[in-house]
CHARMM-style PDB file with segment names, atoms N, HN, CA, C and O in Angstrom:
ATOM      1  N   MET     1     -13.330 -12.085   3.479  1.00  0.00      PROA
ATOM      2  CA  MET     1     -13.148 -12.690   2.156  1.00  0.00      PROA
ATOM      3  C   MET     1     -14.131 -13.853   2.002  1.00  0.00      PROA
ATOM      4  O   MET     1     -14.266 -14.666   2.917  1.00  0.00      PROA
ATOM      5  N   PRO     2     -14.812 -13.944   0.866  1.00  0.00      PROA
ATOM      6  CA  PRO     2     -15.751 -15.053   0.663  1.00  0.00      PROA
ATOM      7  C   PRO     2     -15.039 -16.409   0.731  1.00  0.00      PROA
ATOM      8  O   PRO     2     -13.879 -16.533   0.337  1.00  0.00      PROA
ATOM      9  N   GLN     3     -15.735 -17.400   1.226  1.00  0.00      PROA
ATOM     10  HN  GLN     3     -16.677 -17.299   1.546  1.00  0.00      PROA
ATOM     11  CA  GLN     3     -15.128 -18.720   1.420  1.00  0.00      PROA
ATOM     12  C   GLN     3     -14.655 -19.334   0.104  1.00  0.00      PROA
ATOM     13  O   GLN     3     -13.592 -19.952   0.057  1.00  0.00      PROA
ATOM     14  N   TRP     4     -15.440 -19.168  -0.966  1.00  0.00      PROA
ATOM     15  HN  TRP     4     -16.304 -18.666  -0.928  1.00  0.00      PROA
ATOM     16  CA  TRP     4     -15.050 -19.759  -2.249  1.00  0.00      PROA
ATOM     17  C   TRP     4     -13.730 -19.165  -2.745  1.00  0.00      PROA
ATOM     18  O   TRP     4     -12.899 -19.866  -3.322  1.00  0.00      PROA
ATOM     19  N   LEU     5     -13.552 -17.859  -2.510  1.00  0.00      PROA
ATOM     20  HN  LEU     5     -14.228 -17.290  -2.042  1.00  0.00      PROA
ATOM     21  CA  LEU     5     -12.328 -17.196  -2.953  1.00  0.00      PROA
ATOM     22  C   LEU     5     -11.141 -17.669  -2.127  1.00  0.00      PROA
ATOM     23  O   LEU     5     -10.047 -17.879  -2.650  1.00  0.00      PROA
ATOM     24  N   CYS     6     -11.374 -17.832  -0.833  1.00  0.00      PROA
ATOM     25  HN  CYS     6     -12.263 -17.662  -0.408  1.00  0.00      PROA
ATOM     26  CA  CYS     6     -10.342 -18.339   0.066  1.00  0.00      PROA
ATOM     27  C   CYS     6      -9.888 -19.733  -0.377  1.00  0.00      PROA
ATOM     28  O   CYS     6      -8.691 -20.016  -0.431  1.00  0.00      PROA
ATOM     29  N   ASN     7     -10.851 -20.595  -0.690  1.00  0.00      PROA
ATOM     30  HN  ASN     7     -11.823 -20.365  -0.645  1.00  0.00      PROA
ATOM     31  CA  ASN     7     -10.529 -21.952  -1.137  1.00  0.00      PROA
ATOM     32  C   ASN     7      -9.736 -21.936  -2.439  1.00  0.00      PROA
ATOM     33  O   ASN     7      -8.761 -22.671  -2.592  1.00  0.00      PROA
ATOM     34  N   GLN     8     -10.158 -21.101  -3.364  1.00  0.00      PROA
ATOM     35  HN  GLN     8     -10.951 -20.504  -3.240  1.00  0.00      PROA
ATOM     36  CA  GLN     8      -9.468 -21.000  -4.653  1.00  0.00      PROA
ATOM     37  C   GLN     8      -8.025 -20.540  -4.461  1.00  0.00      PROA
ATOM     38  O   GLN     8      -7.105 -21.074  -5.080  1.00  0.00      PROA
ATOM     39  N   LEU     9      -7.839 -19.538  -3.592  1.00  0.00      PROA
ATOM     40  HN  LEU     9      -8.587 -19.104  -3.090  1.00  0.00      PROA
ATOM     41  CA  LEU     9      -6.494 -19.027  -3.329  1.00  0.00      PROA
ATOM     42  C   LEU     9      -5.609 -20.093  -2.706  1.00  0.00      PROA
ATOM     43  O   LEU     9      -4.453 -20.256  -3.099  1.00  0.00      PROA
ATOM     44  N   MET    10      -6.151 -20.823  -1.732  1.00  0.00      PROA
ATOM     45  HN  MET    10      -7.090 -20.691  -1.413  1.00  0.00      PROA
ATOM     46  CA  MET    10      -5.366 -21.876  -1.081  1.00  0.00      PROA
ATOM     47  C   MET    10      -4.969 -22.953  -2.083  1.00  0.00      PROA
ATOM     48  O   MET    10      -3.841 -23.445  -2.062  1.00  0.00      PROA
ATOM     49  N   ARG    11      -5.905 -23.315  -2.963  1.00  0.00      PROA
ATOM     50  HN  ARG    11      -6.821 -22.916  -2.980  1.00  0.00      PROA
ATOM     51  CA  ARG    11      -5.611 -24.325  -3.977  1.00  0.00      PROA
ATOM     52  C   ARG    11      -4.539 -23.820  -4.939  1.00  0.00      PROA
ATOM     53  O   ARG    11      -3.631 -24.565  -5.307  1.00  0.00      PROA
ATOM     54  N   ALA    12      -4.644 -22.561  -5.342  1.00  0.00      PROA
ATOM     55  HN  ALA    12      -5.381 -21.956  -5.043  1.00  0.00      PROA
ATOM     56  CA  ALA    12      -3.669 -21.984  -6.267  1.00  0.00      PROA
ATOM     57  C   ALA    12      -2.279 -21.929  -5.626  1.00  0.00      PROA
ATOM     58  O   ALA    12      -1.282 -22.236  -6.279  1.00  0.00      PROA
ATOM     59  N   PHE    13      -2.212 -21.538  -4.343  1.00  0.00      PROA
ATOM     60  HN  PHE    13      -3.023 -21.290  -3.812  1.00  0.00      PROA
ATOM     61  CA  PHE    13      -0.933 -21.521  -3.633  1.00  0.00      PROA
ATOM     62  C   PHE    13      -0.353 -22.921  -3.532  1.00  0.00      PROA
ATOM     63  O   PHE    13       0.837 -23.132  -3.769  1.00  0.00      PROA
ATOM     64  N   TYR    14      -1.210 -23.880  -3.177  1.00  0.00      PROA
ATOM     65  HN  TYR    14      -2.176 -23.708  -2.984  1.00  0.00      PROA
ATOM     66  CA  TYR    14      -0.778 -25.265  -2.993  1.00  0.00      PROA
ATOM     67  C   TYR    14      -0.205 -25.834  -4.286  1.00  0.00      PROA
ATOM     68  O   TYR    14       0.799 -26.547  -4.268  1.00  0.00      PROA
ATOM     69  N   ASN    15      -0.851 -25.514  -5.413  1.00  0.00      PROA
ATOM     70  HN  ASN    15      -1.666 -24.935  -5.427  1.00  0.00      PROA
ATOM     71  CA  ASN    15      -0.393 -25.997  -6.721  1.00  0.00      PROA
ATOM     72  C   ASN    15       0.680 -25.104  -7.331  1.00  0.00      PROA
ATOM     73  O   ASN    15       1.148 -25.362  -8.440  1.00  0.00      PROA
ATOM     74  N   LYS    16       1.074 -24.049  -6.607  1.00  0.00      PROA
ATOM     75  HN  LYS    16       0.694 -23.839  -5.706  1.00  0.00      PROA
ATOM     76  CA  LYS    16       2.069 -23.076  -7.084  1.00  0.00      PROA
ATOM     77  C   LYS    16       1.675 -22.493  -8.449  1.00  0.00      PROA
ATOM     78  O   LYS    16       2.505 -22.304  -9.338  1.00  0.00      PROA
ATOM     79  N   ASN    17       0.375 -22.218  -8.570  1.00  0.00      PROA
ATOM     80  HN  ASN    17      -0.299 -22.371  -7.848  1.00  0.00      PROA
ATOM     81  CA  ASN    17      -0.164 -21.652  -9.803  1.00  0.00      PROA
ATOM     82  C   ASN    17      -0.116 -20.122  -9.684  1.00  0.00      PROA
ATOM     83  O   ASN    17      -1.081 -19.487  -9.257  1.00  0.00      PROA
ATOM     84  N   HSD    18       1.021 -19.552 -10.068  1.00  0.00      PROA
ATOM     85  HN  HSD    18       1.805 -20.068 -10.415  1.00  0.00      PROA
ATOM     86  CA  HSD    18       1.246 -18.112  -9.861  1.00  0.00      PROA
ATOM     87  C   HSD    18       0.237 -17.254 -10.618  1.00  0.00      PROA
ATOM     88  O   HSD    18      -0.199 -16.214 -10.126  1.00  0.00      PROA
ATOM     89  N   ARG    19      -0.128 -17.700 -11.818  1.00  0.00      PROA
ATOM     90  HN  ARG    19       0.227 -18.545 -12.218  1.00  0.00      PROA
ATOM     91  CA  ARG    19      -1.063 -16.921 -12.622  1.00  0.00      PROA
ATOM     92  C   ARG    19      -2.423 -16.826 -11.936  1.00  0.00      PROA
ATOM     93  O   ARG    19      -3.033 -15.758 -11.895  1.00  0.00      PROA
ATOM     94  N   GLN    20      -2.886 -17.944 -11.403  1.00  0.00      PROA
ATOM     95  HN  GLN    20      -2.390 -18.811 -11.437  1.00  0.00      PROA
ATOM     96  CA  GLN    20      -4.194 -17.945 -10.736  1.00  0.00      PROA
ATOM     97  C   GLN    20      -4.148 -17.152  -9.436  1.00  0.00      PROA
ATOM     98  O   GLN    20      -5.106 -16.457  -9.097  1.00  0.00      PROA
ATOM     99  N   VAL    21      -3.037 -17.254  -8.704  1.00  0.00      PROA
ATOM    100  HN  VAL    21      -2.259 -17.819  -8.978  1.00  0.00      PROA
ATOM    101  CA  VAL    21      -2.897 -16.480  -7.464  1.00  0.00      PROA
ATOM    102  C   VAL    21      -3.013 -14.995  -7.782  1.00  0.00      PROA
ATOM    103  O   VAL    21      -3.721 -14.258  -7.095  1.00  0.00      PROA
ATOM    104  N   ARG    22      -2.320 -14.565  -8.815  1.00  0.00      PROA
ATOM    105  HN  ARG    22      -1.745 -15.164  -9.373  1.00  0.00      PROA
ATOM    106  CA  ARG    22      -2.354 -13.152  -9.195  1.00  0.00      PROA
ATOM    107  C   ARG    22      -3.761 -12.735  -9.624  1.00  0.00      PROA
ATOM    108  O   ARG    22      -4.235 -11.661  -9.254  1.00  0.00      PROA
ATOM    109  N   LEU    23      -4.424 -13.588 -10.403  1.00  0.00      PROA
ATOM    110  HN  LEU    23      -4.039 -14.460 -10.704  1.00  0.00      PROA
ATOM    111  CA  LEU    23      -5.775 -13.294 -10.868  1.00  0.00      PROA
ATOM    112  C   LEU    23      -6.749 -13.184  -9.699  1.00  0.00      PROA
ATOM    113  O   LEU    23      -7.539 -12.242  -9.634  1.00  0.00      PROA
ATOM    114  N   LEU    24      -6.695 -14.143  -8.777  1.00  0.00      PROA
ATOM    115  HN  LEU    24      -6.053 -14.908  -8.830  1.00  0.00      PROA
ATOM    116  CA  LEU    24      -7.596 -14.127  -7.625  1.00  0.00      PROA
ATOM    117  C   LEU    24      -7.307 -12.940  -6.721  1.00  0.00      PROA
ATOM    118  O   LEU    24      -8.219 -12.350  -6.140  1.00  0.00      PROA
ATOM    119  N   ASN    25      -6.037 -12.598  -6.609  1.00  0.00      PROA
ATOM    120  HN  ASN    25      -5.296 -13.077  -7.080  1.00  0.00      PROA
ATOM    121  CA  ASN    25      -5.650 -11.443  -5.808  1.00  0.00      PROA
ATOM    122  C   ASN    25      -6.252 -10.167  -6.405  1.00  0.00      PROA
ATOM    123  O   ASN    25      -6.767  -9.313  -5.683  1.00  0.00      PROA
ATOM    124  N   ASP    26      -6.177 -10.053  -7.730  1.00  0.00      PROA
ATOM    125  HN  ASP    26      -5.758 -10.746  -8.316  1.00  0.00      PROA
ATOM    126  CA  ASP    26      -6.782  -8.902  -8.406  1.00  0.00      PROA
ATOM    127  C   ASP    26      -8.293  -8.882  -8.195  1.00  0.00      PROA
ATOM    128  O   ASP    26      -8.882  -7.825  -7.969  1.00  0.00      PROA
ATOM    129  N   CYS    27      -8.913 -10.060  -8.270  1.00  0.00      PROA
ATOM    130  HN  CYS    27      -8.434 -10.918  -8.453  1.00  0.00      PROA
ATOM    131  CA  CYS    27     -10.366 -10.154  -8.049  1.00  0.00      PROA
ATOM    132  C   CYS    27     -10.728  -9.668  -6.659  1.00  0.00      PROA
ATOM    133  O   CYS    27     -11.677  -8.902  -6.491  1.00  0.00      PROA
ATOM    134  N   TRP    28      -9.980 -10.107  -5.669  1.00  0.00      PROA
ATOM    135  HN  TRP    28      -9.209 -10.729  -5.805  1.00  0.00      PROA
ATOM    136  CA  TRP    28     -10.272  -9.726  -4.283  1.00  0.00      PROA
ATOM    137  C   TRP    28     -10.086  -8.227  -4.093  1.00  0.00      PROA
ATOM    138  O   TRP    28     -10.898  -7.573  -3.438  1.00  0.00      PROA
ATOM    139  N   PHE    29      -9.010  -7.682  -4.669  1.00  0.00      PROA
ATOM    140  HN  PHE    29      -8.350  -8.213  -5.200  1.00  0.00      PROA
ATOM    141  CA  PHE    29      -8.757  -6.248  -4.548  1.00  0.00      PROA
ATOM    142  C   PHE    29      -9.893  -5.454  -5.190  1.00  0.00      PROA
ATOM    143  O   PHE    29     -10.377  -4.476  -4.620  1.00  0.00      PROA
ATOM    144  N   PHE    30     -10.313  -5.881  -6.376  1.00  0.00      PROA
ATOM    145  HN  PHE    30      -9.920  -6.675  -6.839  1.00  0.00      PROA
ATOM    146  CA  PHE    30     -11.394  -5.208  -7.096  1.00  0.00      PROA
ATOM    147  C   PHE    30     -12.699  -5.301  -6.314  1.00  0.00      PROA
ATOM    148  O   PHE    30     -13.417  -4.312  -6.167  1.00  0.00      PROA
ATOM    149  N   TYR    31     -12.998  -6.495  -5.815  1.00  0.00      PROA
ATOM    150  HN  TYR    31     -12.415  -7.298  -5.934  1.00  0.00      PROA
ATOM    151  CA  TYR    31     -14.219  -6.734  -5.033  1.00  0.00      PROA
ATOM    152  C   TYR    31     -14.252  -5.847  -3.794  1.00  0.00      PROA
ATOM    153  O   TYR    31     -15.275  -5.246  -3.464  1.00  0.00      PROA
ATOM    154  N   ARG    32     -13.098  -5.780  -3.113  1.00  0.00      PROA
ATOM    155  HN  ARG    32     -12.268  -6.268  -3.382  1.00  0.00      PROA
ATOM    156  CA  ARG    32     -13.022  -5.000  -1.876  1.00  0.00      PROA
ATOM    157  C   ARG    32     -13.196  -3.511  -2.154  1.00  0.00      PROA
ATOM    158  O   ARG    32     -13.940  -2.837  -1.441  1.00  0.00      PROA
ATOM    159  N   THR    33     -12.534  -2.993  -3.162  1.00  0.00      PROA
ATOM    160  HN  THR    33     -11.929  -3.540  -3.741  1.00  0.00      PROA
ATOM    161  CA  THR    33     -12.623  -1.561  -3.461  1.00  0.00      PROA
ATOM    162  C   THR    33     -14.016  -1.206  -3.971  1.00  0.00      PROA
ATOM    163  O   THR    33     -14.539  -0.139  -3.650  1.00  0.00      PROA
ATOM    164  N   ARG    34     -14.622  -2.091  -4.762  1.00  0.00      PROA
ATOM    165  HN  ARG    34     -14.197  -2.958  -5.023  1.00  0.00      PROA
ATOM    166  CA  ARG    34     -15.980  -1.839  -5.256  1.00  0.00      PROA
ATOM    167  C   ARG    34     -16.977  -1.790  -4.105  1.00  0.00      PROA
ATOM    168  O   ARG    34     -17.861  -0.934  -4.083  1.00  0.00      PROA
ATOM    169  N   ARG    35     -16.838  -2.706  -3.149  1.00  0.00      PROA
ATOM    170  HN  ARG    35     -16.119  -3.402  -3.166  1.00  0.00      PROA
ATOM    171  CA  ARG    35     -17.760  -2.743  -2.017  1.00  0.00      PROA
ATOM    172  C   ARG    35     -17.623  -1.486  -1.175  1.00  0.00      PROA
ATOM    173  O   ARG    35     -18.626  -0.948  -0.707  1.00  0.00      PROA
ATOM    174  N   CYS    36     -16.424  -1.020  -0.979  1.00  0.00      PROA
ATOM    175  HN  CYS    36     -15.610  -1.457  -1.360  1.00  0.00      PROA
ATOM    176  CA  CYS    36     -16.195   0.212  -0.214  1.00  0.00      PROA
ATOM    177  C   CYS    36     -16.832   1.397  -0.936  1.00  0.00      PROA
ATOM    178  O   CYS    36     -17.435   2.264  -0.304  1.00  0.00      PROA
ATOM    179  N   ASP    37     -16.697   1.429  -2.243  1.00  0.00      PROA
ATOM    180  HN  ASP    37     -16.207   0.725  -2.756  1.00  0.00      PROA
ATOM    181  CA  ASP    37     -17.272   2.524  -3.021  1.00  0.00      PROA
ATOM    182  C   ASP    37     -18.787   2.560  -2.880  1.00  0.00      PROA
ATOM    183  O   ASP    37     -19.363   3.630  -2.686  1.00  0.00      PROA
ATOM    184  N   THR    38     -19.437   1.409  -2.975  1.00  0.00      PROA
ATOM    185  HN  THR    38     -18.969   0.540  -3.133  1.00  0.00      PROA
ATOM    186  CA  THR    38     -20.899   1.387  -2.896  1.00  0.00      PROA
ATOM    187  C   THR    38     -21.363   1.712  -1.488  1.00  0.00      PROA
ATOM    188  O   THR    38     -22.385   2.376  -1.317  1.00  0.00      PROA
ATOM    189  N   GLU    39     -20.632   1.256  -0.471  1.00  0.00      PROA
ATOM    190  HN  GLU    39     -19.802   0.717  -0.610  1.00  0.00      PROA
ATOM    191  CA  GLU    39     -21.004   1.577   0.910  1.00  0.00      PROA
ATOM    192  C   GLU    39     -20.876   3.078   1.160  1.00  0.00      PROA
ATOM    193  O   GLU    39     -21.742   3.684   1.792  1.00  0.00      PROA
ATOM    194  N   ASP    40     -19.804   3.668   0.668  1.00  0.00      PROA
ATOM    195  HN  ASP    40     -19.101   3.176   0.155  1.00  0.00      PROA
ATOM    196  CA  ASP    40     -19.610   5.107   0.833  1.00  0.00      PROA
ATOM    197  C   ASP    40     -20.719   5.883   0.118  1.00  0.00      PROA
ATOM    198  O   ASP    40     -21.240   6.866   0.645  1.00  0.00      PROA
ATOM    199  N   ALA    41     -21.065   5.436  -1.069  1.00  0.00      PROA
ATOM    200  HN  ALA    41     -20.642   4.638  -1.497  1.00  0.00      PROA
ATOM    201  CA  ALA    41     -22.092   6.126  -1.848  1.00  0.00      PROA
ATOM    202  C   ALA    41     -23.448   6.043  -1.155  1.00  0.00      PROA
ATOM    203  O   ALA    41     -24.179   7.032  -1.099  1.00  0.00      PROA
ATOM    204  N   SER    42     -23.786   4.872  -0.629  1.00  0.00      PROA
ATOM    205  HN  SER    42     -23.192   4.069  -0.675  1.00  0.00      PROA
ATOM    206  CA  SER    42     -25.091   4.720   0.022  1.00  0.00      PROA
ATOM    207  C   SER    42     -25.151   5.516   1.324  1.00  0.00      PROA
ATOM    208  O   SER    42     -26.183   6.109   1.638  1.00  0.00      PROA
ATOM    209  N   SER    43     -24.070   5.535   2.074  1.00  0.00      PROA
ATOM    210  HN  SER    43     -23.231   5.054   1.820  1.00  0.00      PROA
ATOM    211  CA  SER    43     -24.081   6.301   3.324  1.00  0.00      PROA
ATOM    212  C   SER    43     -24.106   7.800   3.020  1.00  0.00      PROA
ATOM    213  O   SER    43     -24.663   8.585   3.788  1.00  0.00      PROA
ATOM    214  N   PHE    44     -23.507   8.186   1.909  1.00  0.00      PROA
ATOM    215  HN  PHE    44     -23.055   7.548   1.286  1.00  0.00      PROA
ATOM    216  CA  PHE    44     -23.498   9.586   1.511  1.00  0.00      PROA
ATOM    217  C   PHE    44     -24.913  10.057   1.166  1.00  0.00      PROA
ATOM    218  O   PHE    44     -25.280  11.191   1.472  1.00  0.00      PROA
ATOM    219  N   GLN    45     -25.703   9.196   0.534  1.00  0.00      PROA
ATOM    220  HN  GLN    45     -25.405   8.275   0.285  1.00  0.00      PROA
ATOM    221  CA  GLN    45     -27.070   9.568   0.154  1.00  0.00      PROA
ATOM    222  C   GLN    45     -27.972   9.738   1.369  1.00  0.00      PROA
ATOM    223  O   GLN    45     -28.869  10.581   1.352  1.00  0.00      PROA
ATOM    224  N   HSD    46     -27.754   8.959   2.419  1.00  0.00      PROA
ATOM    225  HN  HSD    46     -27.025   8.275   2.433  1.00  0.00      PROA
ATOM    226  CA  HSD    46     -28.623   9.011   3.592  1.00  0.00      PROA
ATOM    227  C   HSD    46     -28.415  10.269   4.423  1.00  0.00      PROA
ATOM    228  O   HSD    46     -29.322  10.676   5.148  1.00  0.00      PROA
ATOM    229  N   HSD    47     -27.261  10.886   4.337  1.00  0.00      PROA
ATOM    230  HN  HSD    47     -26.525  10.554   3.747  1.00  0.00      PROA
ATOM    231  CA  HSD    47     -26.963  12.037   5.202  1.00  0.00      PROA
ATOM    232  C   HSD    47     -27.162  13.362   4.491  1.00  0.00      PROA
ATOM    233  OT1 HSD    47     -26.952  14.419   5.085  1.00  0.00      PROA
TER     234      HSD     47
END
């Protein structure tokens, strides 16, 4: 997880900002799934 995202999540948890926690969680999930998709696509092209 990128450091900036980790910091944002910790701050949101600390401030009990549920909306921001949910938003950042969605961002991380989207980021992770997108990265997996591009890695799979690039490895698929090489073989």
